C-alpha positions as CSV (number, residue, x, y, z in Angstrom):
1,M,-256.1,181.4,-15.8
2,A,-258.9,182.0,-13.3
3,A,-261.3,184.8,-14.0
4,G,-261.0,187.3,-11.2
5,A,-264.2,189.0,-12.4
6,A,-266.3,186.1,-11.2
7,L,-264.9,185.9,-7.7
8,P,-266.9,188.7,-5.9
9,G,-270.2,187.2,-7.1
10,L,-269.0,183.7,-6.1
11,F,-268.1,185.0,-2.6
12,F,-271.5,186.6,-2.0
13,C,-273.4,183.6,-3.4
14,F,-271.4,181.4,-1.0
15,A,-272.2,183.7,1.9
16,A,-275.9,183.6,1.1
17,M,-275.8,179.8,0.8
18,V,-274.2,179.5,4.3
19,L,-276.8,181.8,5.8
20,L,-279.7,180.0,4.2
21,I,-278.4,176.6,5.3
22,I,-278.2,177.9,8.9
23,V,-281.7,179.2,8.7
24,S,-283.0,176.0,7.3
25,V,-281.9,174.0,10.3
26,S,-283.6,176.4,12.7
27,A,-285.9,175.3,15.6
28,P,-286.9,172.7,16.5
29,K,-283.6,171.2,15.3
30,W,-281.4,174.0,16.4
31,E,-283.1,176.1,19.1
32,A,-280.5,179.0,18.9
33,I,-281.7,179.8,15.4
34,R,-285.4,180.9,15.3
35,F,-287.8,183.2,13.6
36,L,-289.9,184.0,16.6
37,H,-289.1,183.6,20.3
38,V,-292.2,183.4,22.6
39,T,-292.0,183.4,26.4
40,A,-294.9,182.2,28.5
41,G,-293.9,182.4,32.2
42,A,-290.8,180.3,32.6
43,R,-291.3,178.5,29.3
44,A,-289.7,179.6,26.0
45,I,-290.9,178.5,22.6
46,N,-288.8,179.0,19.4
47,F,-290.4,178.8,15.9
48,G,-288.4,177.7,12.9
49,V,-288.8,176.5,9.3
50,F,-289.9,172.9,10.1
51,G,-291.7,173.4,13.4
52,Y,-291.3,174.8,16.9
53,T,-290.1,173.7,20.3
54,G,-291.7,170.5,21.3
55,T,-292.8,169.3,17.8
56,G,-291.3,167.0,15.2
57,I,-289.8,168.2,12.0
58,H,-292.3,168.5,9.2
59,V,-293.3,170.9,6.4
60,G,-296.2,173.2,7.5
61,Y,-297.4,173.3,11.1
62,T,-300.2,174.6,13.3
63,F,-300.0,176.5,16.6
64,D,-301.2,173.7,18.8
65,P,-302.2,174.9,22.3
66,A,-301.6,171.5,23.8
67,I,-298.0,171.6,22.8
68,L,-297.4,175.3,23.4
69,G,-299.0,175.1,26.9
70,F,-301.1,178.3,26.6
71,N,-304.2,179.5,24.7
72,V,-303.5,180.3,21.1
73,P,-305.6,182.9,19.3
74,S,-307.9,181.2,16.7
75,R,-306.6,183.5,14.0
76,L,-303.3,181.6,14.1
77,N,-304.9,178.2,13.3
78,D,-306.6,178.9,10.1
79,H,-305.7,177.6,6.6
80,I,-303.9,180.7,5.5
81,I,-301.4,180.6,8.4
82,H,-300.9,176.9,7.9
83,G,-300.2,177.5,4.2
84,L,-297.7,180.2,5.1
85,T,-295.9,177.8,7.5
86,G,-295.7,175.3,4.6
87,A,-294.2,178.0,2.4
88,L,-291.3,178.3,4.7
89,I,-289.8,175.4,2.6
90,L,-288.6,178.2,0.4
91,H,-285.6,178.7,2.7
92,P,-284.0,175.4,1.9
93,I,-285.0,175.7,-1.7
94,A,-283.2,179.1,-1.9
95,A,-280.2,177.5,-0.1
96,G,-280.1,174.8,-2.8
97,L,-280.3,177.4,-5.6
98,S,-277.5,179.4,-3.9
99,G,-275.4,176.2,-3.8
100,L,-276.0,175.7,-7.5
101,A,-274.9,179.3,-8.2
102,V,-271.8,178.6,-6.2
103,L,-271.0,175.5,-8.3
104,F,-271.5,177.4,-11.5
105,G,-269.4,180.3,-10.1
106,I,-266.6,177.9,-9.4
107,C,-266.7,176.7,-13.0
108,G,-266.9,180.3,-14.2
109,A,-263.9,181.4,-12.0
110,S,-261.9,178.4,-13.0
111,Y,-262.8,177.6,-16.6
112,H,-265.2,179.5,-18.8
113,R,-267.5,182.5,-19.0
114,V,-270.5,180.2,-19.4
115,G,-270.2,179.2,-15.7
116,T,-270.5,182.9,-14.7
117,V,-273.5,183.3,-16.9
118,F,-275.3,180.4,-15.3
119,M,-274.2,181.7,-11.9
120,S,-275.9,185.0,-12.5
121,L,-279.1,183.4,-13.7
122,I,-279.3,180.9,-10.8
123,A,-278.4,183.8,-8.4
124,A,-281.3,185.7,-9.8
125,L,-283.7,182.8,-9.1
126,A,-282.2,182.3,-5.6
127,T,-282.7,186.1,-5.0
128,L,-286.4,185.8,-6.0
129,A,-287.0,182.8,-3.8
130,T,-285.2,184.4,-0.8
131,L,-287.2,187.6,-1.3
132,V,-290.5,185.7,-1.2
133,A,-289.3,183.7,1.8
134,W,-288.4,186.9,3.7
135,V,-291.7,188.5,2.9
136,I,-293.5,185.4,4.2
137,D,-291.3,185.4,7.3
138,M,-292.3,189.0,8.0
139,V,-296.0,188.5,7.4
140,L,-296.4,185.1,9.2
141,F,-294.3,185.9,12.2
142,G,-295.5,189.5,12.3
143,I,-299.1,188.3,12.7
144,A,-298.0,185.6,15.2
145,R,-296.0,188.1,17.2
146,S,-298.9,190.5,17.3
147,Q,-301.4,187.8,18.4
148,F,-299.1,186.5,21.1
149,R,-298.5,190.0,22.5
150,N,-302.2,190.6,22.5
151,E,-302.5,187.5,24.7
152,G,-300.0,189.1,27.2
153,L,-297.1,186.8,26.1
154,G,-293.6,188.0,25.4
155,A,-292.8,187.6,21.6
156,Q,-289.8,188.8,19.7
157,Y,-288.4,188.3,16.2
158,G,-285.5,185.9,16.2
159,N,-282.2,185.9,14.4
160,A,-283.3,183.7,11.5
161,T,-285.4,186.6,10.1
162,W,-282.4,188.8,9.9
163,M,-280.2,186.0,8.5
164,T,-282.7,185.6,5.7
165,L,-282.5,189.4,5.1
166,G,-278.7,189.1,5.1
167,A,-278.8,186.3,2.6
168,L,-281.2,188.4,0.4
169,V,-278.7,191.3,0.4
170,A,-275.8,188.9,-0.3
171,L,-277.7,187.3,-3.2
172,I,-278.5,190.7,-4.7
173,L,-274.8,191.7,-4.5
174,G,-273.9,188.2,-5.9
175,F,-276.2,188.6,-8.8
176,C,-274.9,192.1,-9.6
177,F,-271.2,191.1,-9.3
178,S,-271.7,187.9,-11.3
179,A,-273.6,189.8,-14.0
180,C,-270.7,192.3,-14.2
181,G,-268.3,189.4,-14.1
182,I,-269.6,188.0,-17.3
183,F,-267.8,190.8,-19.1
184,G,-264.5,190.2,-17.3
185,H,-261.2,188.9,-18.7
186,Y,-261.3,185.2,-19.4
187,R,-258.5,184.7,-22.0
188,K,-255.2,183.2,-21.2
189,K,-252.2,185.5,-22.0
190,R,-250.2,184.4,-24.9
191,T,-246.5,184.2,-24.6
192,L,-244.2,184.8,-27.6
193,Y,-241.2,182.5,-27.9
């Protein structure tokens, strides 16, 4: 008999996993998903986890004026900002942790309470990784947005920032429901003959 107590936590961990996977394939791979959208005249540049419009996919990047096509404030090309762009790798890591939580949640919902226990522990780790990733998003792209606007360019937060926040909320709920689901009913009903 499946444990109904583990199902809400499983649902929220699955939703967070899907959101984090979508965020992980952001610009330059999928231009519609972006953390920051900058417009310079007729040109639009989207910034994502592994780069931005016109660059290849790699962990950590710099704001190269030759690729962007406009002057970039020197504050955006220091070692701290480069380190923060490298820390965006936390998004796929959090997606992987959410996926592990889902696998353990399926075991918990189908077989045994231990799966639900592991789902709640892994969901807590995924929540922590997502929280750190979201804070980095806000700091990094907040600084970049401010610097681009000071240069007279149009810069707006993209949808990936809010998807990460949605994944964070879903993981918090997933953790809470899975922690409560540990105490749910897991025994099979006995029938008397």
